N, C-alpha and C positions, 0 to 999 in steps of 0.2 A: 496151268501146265503148258510149258512151251512145246510147240510142234513145228517141225520144218516141213515146208511145202515145196522146197527147191530141188528135190530129187524124186525120182519115180515117174511113172506114166502120168501125164497131166490130167487126163480125164478121170483116172482112177483116184488120184490124190484129191481132186476137187470133190468127187462124189463121196468119198469116205469122210472128208472133212464136213460135208454138208449133212451127214446122217444125224449127229447129235443136235445140230441146229434145227433140223427138221423135227426131231422128237420134241424139242422145246416148243417150237411153234405149233405143232399138232396138239400138244397137251393144252396149250392156251386155247386153241380153237375148239377142242373137244369140250373144254369147260363151257365156253360160250354156247356151243351146240346143246349141251345138256341143260344149261341154265335156261335157254330159250324154250326147250321142250317142256321143262317143268312149268315155267310161267305160262306158256301157251296152252298146255293141257289142263292145268289146274285153275288158272285164272281167266283164260279166254283170250280171244284175238285182240281185244281192246287193250288189255294189260300188256300183252306182248308188244303191241304198237306203242304204248306209252313208254316202255323201257327203250325201244328203238328210237323214239323221238328225242331222248336225252343224249343219244350217242354223240352227236356233233358238238353239243355244248360241253359235255365232259371232255371230248377230244380237244377242244379249243383251250380250255384252262388246264386240265390235268396233263394234256399232251405237251403244252409248253413247259410245265414243271418237270415232266418225265425227261424230255429232251435236255433240259438244262442240267438236271442232276446227273445224267449220263455224261455230259461234258465235264462235270466236276471231277470225274475219275481219270481224265486224261493226264493231268499233272501228277497224279498218284502213280500211274504206270510209268511215266517218264522218270520220276524219282526212283522207282523200284528198278527200272532198267539200268539206272546209273548206280545202283546199290547204295543209295543215300537213304538209310532208314529213318534218319531224323526228318528229312524232307518228306518222306512218305507219310509220317505221322502228322506233320504240319499241314500237308495237303488234305489228309482226311479230316483234320480239325477245321480247316477252312471250308471244305465242302459240307461238313455237318452243320456248321453255323449258318451257312447260306441256305441249306435245305430246310433248317428249322425256321428261318425267317420266311421263306416261301410258303412253308406249311401254315404258319400263323396267318399270313395274308389270305391264303385260300380258305382256311377253316373258318375265319371270321367273316370274310367278305363274300365268298362265292355263294353260301346258302341264302344270303339276303337278296342276291340278284337272280337267283335261279328262276323264280316264278316270273318276274318281269321279262327276263331273257326268253323264256319259253313262249310267253305271249307275243313278244316282238317277232319271234320266229313263226308266228301264226299256227301254233300247235292247235289241233282241233279241240273244241271245248270238252268233248267227252273223254279226252286223254289228259287234260290239264292236271287234274288232281293227282293221279298216279304218277305222272311224269315229274311233277314238282316234288313229290315225296321221295321218289327214287333219286333225283338229282341232289336234293338237300342232304339226304343221308350219305350219299357218295362223297359229297364235298366235306361234310363233317368228319368223315373218316379218311380224308385225303392224306393225313399225316402218315398213316400206316402204309398206304400205297406208295407214297413218295419215298419213305425211308427204306422200304423193301427194295425198291428199284435202285436207290443210291448204294445201299449196303451190298447188293448183288453186283453192282458195277465196280465197286472197289475190290471185291473179292476176285472178280474177273481180271481187274487191272494188275493184280500181282500174279497172274498166270493160272488161276484155278477156275476153269470154265465148267467143271462138272458139278461142284457143290451148289452153285446157284440153280443149275438145272434140277438137281434133286429137290431143293427147297421149293422151286417153282412147281414141280410135279406134286409135292405134298400139299402145297397151298391149293392147287386146282382140285385135287381129290377131296380135300377138306371142304372146299367151297361147294362142290357138288353135293356132298353129304348135308351140309348146312342148308343149302337151298331146298333140298328135298324135305328136310325137317321143318324149316321155318315157313315154307310156302305150302308144301303138300300136307304136312301133319298139323302144324300149329296155325295154319291159315293166316299168316301175317301179311299177306299180299305182297306187292312189289317192294314195300319197305323191307320185308324179310329177305328178299333177294339181294338188295343193296347191303343190308347188314351182314349177310353171309360173306360177301366179298370183303368187307372191312375186317371182320373177325379173322378170316383165313389169312389175310395179309398181315394182321397183327401177330398171329402165331409165327408167320414166316420171319418177321422182324426179330422176334425173340430167338428163333432158331439161328438166324444169322449172327446176332450178337453173342450167343453162347458159343457158336462155332469159332468166331474170332477170338473170344476169350480163351478157349481151350486149345485151338490148333494153329493160330496165326500170331506168334509173338510179336512180329514186326508191327502189327496194328494195335498192340496194347498201349493205350494212351496214358501218358503221365501228365501231371499238372503243367509242366513247362511246355508240353506240346500244344496247349491251347493258347499260347501267347503268339497269335498270328498277327501279321502286319497288314496294312492297307494294300501293300503290293501283292501279298499272297491272295487276299480276297479279290483284288482287281484282276489278277491272272486267271483265277477260276471263273470269274464272270466273263472275261474276254473269250474263253473257250465255251462256256456253258450257254450264254445268251444266244449266240447264233444258232446253236442246235435247237434251242427252244423256239426261236422264231421260225426255223425251217418247219418244225412240226405245226406251228400256228398257220403257216401259209397253206398247208394241206388241209387244216381244220376249217379254214374259211371256205374252201371249196365244198367240204362236206356240209357245212351250215347252209350254203346256198341250195345244195341238193335237198337238204331236209326241209327248207322252206317251200321249195317246189312240191315236195311230196305232201307236206301238210295241207297245201291247197287242194290236193286231190282226194283228201279224206283218209279216214282211219284204215280202210282196207289197203290202200296204196302204201301207207306207212308200214303196216304189218307185212305186206308182201315183200317190200324192199328189205326190211329187217330180217325176215326169214331167209330170203335168197342170199343176203350178205353172210349169214351164219354158215350156210352150206358152201358158198363161194370161198369163204375163208380157209376151209380145209384144203381146197385145191391150190389157193394162192400160197399157202405155207410152204409147199414144196419149191415153188419158183423163187420165193424169198430166200429160202435156205441156199439154193444154188447161187443166187446173186451174192450173198454174203461170202460164201466159200470162194467164189471167183475173185471177190475184192481182196480177201486175205491172201489168196494165192498170188495175185498180181503184186501186192505190196511186198510180200516176202521175196519173190523172184526179182523184183526191181532192186531191192536192197542187196540181193545176192549177185547182181550183175548178170542175170539170165534173161535178156529180152527175147531170146529164141523160144524159151519155155512159155513166156507170156503170150507170144503170138499163137503158138500151138494150143495152149490151154484155153485161151478165150474163145477161139474158134470151136474147139471141141465142146466147151461148156455151152456155147450158144446153140449148137446142134442138139445137145442133151436137153436144154431148156425147151427148144422147139418141139422135139419129140415128146417130152413129158406134157407139153401144152396140148398137143393133139390128142393124146390118150386121155388126159383129164377132161378136155372139152367134150370128147365123145361120151365119156361116162356121165357127165352132167346133163348133156342133151338127152341121153337115153333114160337116166334114172332120176333126174332132177325133180320131177313132179312127185315121185314116190317119197323122196327125202323130205320135201316140203310138207307132205301130209303127216309126217312124224311130229311136226311142230303144232299144227293147227287142228289135226283130227278131221272128222267129217263135218259137213255143214258149212264149210268155208271155201266153196269151189272157186269163187272169184279170186280169193287171195292165192289159192294154189295155182290158178291159171296165170295170174300176173307174175308170181314168183318164178314159175317154170319158164315163162317167156324171158325174164331177165337172165336166168341161168343159161338159156339157149344163146342169147346174145353174147354173154360173157364167154361161153364155151367156144364160140366161133372166132373169138378175138384173143384168146389166151396167148397165141403165138406172139403177139405184139408185147404182152406183159412179160413173157419170158425173155425176149430180146431186150426189153427195157431194163430188167433186173440185172442181167449179165453185163451189158455194156455200161450201164451207169456204175455198177460195182467195179468194173475194170478201170474206168476213168478215176473213180475215187481211190482205188488202190494205187494208181499212178500219181496221185497227188493233185489231180485236176479238180479244183473246187468250182470254177465258174460254170462249166457246162452242166454238171449235176444240179446246180442251183437254178440255172436257166430252165432246165427241163421241169423242175418243180413248179416254176412260175407258169410254164406252158400248160402243165397239167391243171393248174388252178384256172387259167383262162378257158381252156377247153371244157373243163367240168362245169364251170359257172355258165358258160355260153350255152352248152347243151341243156342244162337244167332250166335255164330261163327261156331260151328261144325255142328249143325243141319241145320242152315240157309244155309251153303255152300252145304250141301248134299240134302236138300229137299226144299229149297227156302222159300216162305212165311209160309208154314206149319211148318217148323222147327223153324222159329222165333216165330210163334204164340204159340209154346209150351214152350217158355222161362219162362213166368210167372207161369204156372201150375207146371212146374218142380221145380221152385224156392220154391213155396208153399209146395210141397210135401217133398222136401229136408229139409226144416226148420221144418215141422211137425214131420218128423222122429226123429229129435233130441229132440223136445219139449215134445213128449209123454212120453218117459222114464224119462226125467228130471222132469216133473211134477209128474210122478208116485212116484219118490223118495220123492219129497216134500209132496205129499199126505200122504205117510206112516209116515213121520216125524210129520205132523200135527196131525195124529191120536194118537201120544204119548204125545202131549202137554196137559197141564191142561186146563180146561174150566172155564172161569170167569162167573159172573152173567150176565144175559141178560139186560145190562144197555146200553142205547144209548150213543155212543161215538161221540161227535161233532168234525168235522174237517173242515179245510178250504181247499177246493179242488183247485188245479191248473190244468187246462186243458192245457197240453203242445201241442201246435199247430205246426204241421210240414207239409211239402209239400208232396203231392202225385200226380204224373203226372202233375206238374206245378201248383197245386192248394193247398190251405191251408185246411187241414183237421185235426180233432182231432186224435191224434195218441197214446198218452200215458199220464199218470197222475202222479203227486206227491202229497202227502197229508201232511199237517202240523197239528199235533194234537193241540187242544186247551186244556189248563189245566182244568181238571174236579174238582168239589168241593172236598174238603179234605175228607168229610165223604164217598163219593163214592170211592175215591182212597183207603181209608182204607178198605172198603168192598172188593174191588178187590184184594188188597194185602192179606187179610185174606184167601180168596178163593184160590188164587194161592198157598198159603202155604200148602194147602191140609189138610187132616185129617177130623175128625168128625165135628169139629167146622166150618171148611170151608164148608162142605156140608150143614150144618144147615144154615149158613149165605147165601149160594147160594139160598136155597129154599126161605128164607125170602126176599132176593133181588128180586127174580123172582116174588114172590107174590106182592111185592111193585110195580114192573114194570107193572104188569097187572092191 
C-alpha cells in the first residue's frame, strides 16, 4: 500500500509511519520473550543457555540467507513500479529459484556442521547436546523460514505492507502456542522449541501462497514465467548477495561475543541470552523509528524537499533520544524483575549478571537511537559507503570489547561490547550526516506535492530473529503535469517561485 511522507508535520508523519513497524518488531520480540520464558521455566537455565548458544551460529547462516532473499525482492518492486507485470513474474521466478537453491544448501550442509561449529565456538560441554539438537532442527527447517521471508518480501514489494504483518503475527502466536504444547506439555525439550518455530513458519508459507493465489493476480505464475535468463539470475544475485554479506558481518561480531561468553560458563550465557530478550523489546522501538526516518528521507528526496529532510531528521533524532532515556530508565528500574520471569528463583547469579547488562545498555541507549536515525537517514539519501563503514566499525568494536575487555573484566567486559559498538558507529555517523545536512541546505526546494512510492521493507536478522532493518524505495511515475511543475520549480527564478506558490495552494 503506497504512502506519501512528503506532506504533513515531519515528526508526526515519522511517528505514525513507525507504529505498524513497531508492532511487527514487538510481535517478534514478544515471541522470543515468551519462548525464553517457557524454555527457562520448564527446562531450566542450562536449556535456556543452550538455545542462546546457538543464536550467533543461526544468525551467521540463516542471517545471510534472510538478507539475500530480501534483496531478491528489489527487482520485483522496480518492475512493479514500472507497471511491467511480466517482469514482476520473471523476477519472482528468479528469486524463487535462487531461494530454493540456498534452501537446499542450508538444509543439507548446515545440520552436518552444527555440532563441529558449536565445539569450535567453545560451547560449554553441559550445553552441547541441547544446543546441537536445537541448531540441527532449525537448519533442517530453514526452507520454511527462508520462503516465508521471501514471500513476505515480494508481497511488500508490490506495496502491501499489512498482509505480511498479519501473517507474522499469526506465526508468532502459533509459535507461542506450539512451544507451550511441545515443551511444557509434551516435554520434547529444546527440540520441541525449534520444531515449533519451523511448523509455525510453514503455516505462514501456506498462508502467503494462498493469499497470492486468491488476491494478487499479478503474482500468479504461468509456465512461461519460469523461463528466466542468466542475466535475470545475475541481477538478483547482484542485489541479494551484498545484503546477505552485510548480515554476515554483524554475525561475525556476535559469534566472537558468543565465544567469549562460552568461556565464562553456562550462567554467563544464560544471563546474556535473557538480557538480550528483554533488551530486544526496547530496541524494537528505536529500530522502527530508524526505518521510518529512512523511508521519510527517501521519499522527500524523490519529492525534492530537502527542507523537510533537514527538519524531519532532527526531530526524529530528538524523538529517539527521548525514547532512549525513557526506555533506559525503565530497564534500569525493572530489569531484574523482568529477568526473574525467565529463570525463576534459585538463579540469583544469572539475574544479577543480566540486570547489570541491562543497566549498561540502558545508560547508552541514546547512542543506539542516534545510530538508527542517522544511519537510516543516510541510507534514505542513497549513501551506501558510510552505513557499510559503520557496520565494520561495529564489528571491530564488538570483537575488541569481547576479546580484550572480556579477558580483563569477565562478563562486565563482554556486556560493554554492544554499547561500545553503538558509540563507535555514532561517532562516525554524526559528522557524516552533518555534511549531508549542509548539502541539503543548498539544494532547491520543489512544491509540496505528495510523491507516491512503493516501499520495500528489507528484513534482516538481529540476534537470530527477523526484524525490519533498512528500506529501499521505488518511485512511481507521477502525472506529466506534476512533473512539469517540479521541473520548473527546480529551474529556479521568479517563475519557479510563482509556480511553487501556486502548487502549494493547490496542494492545500
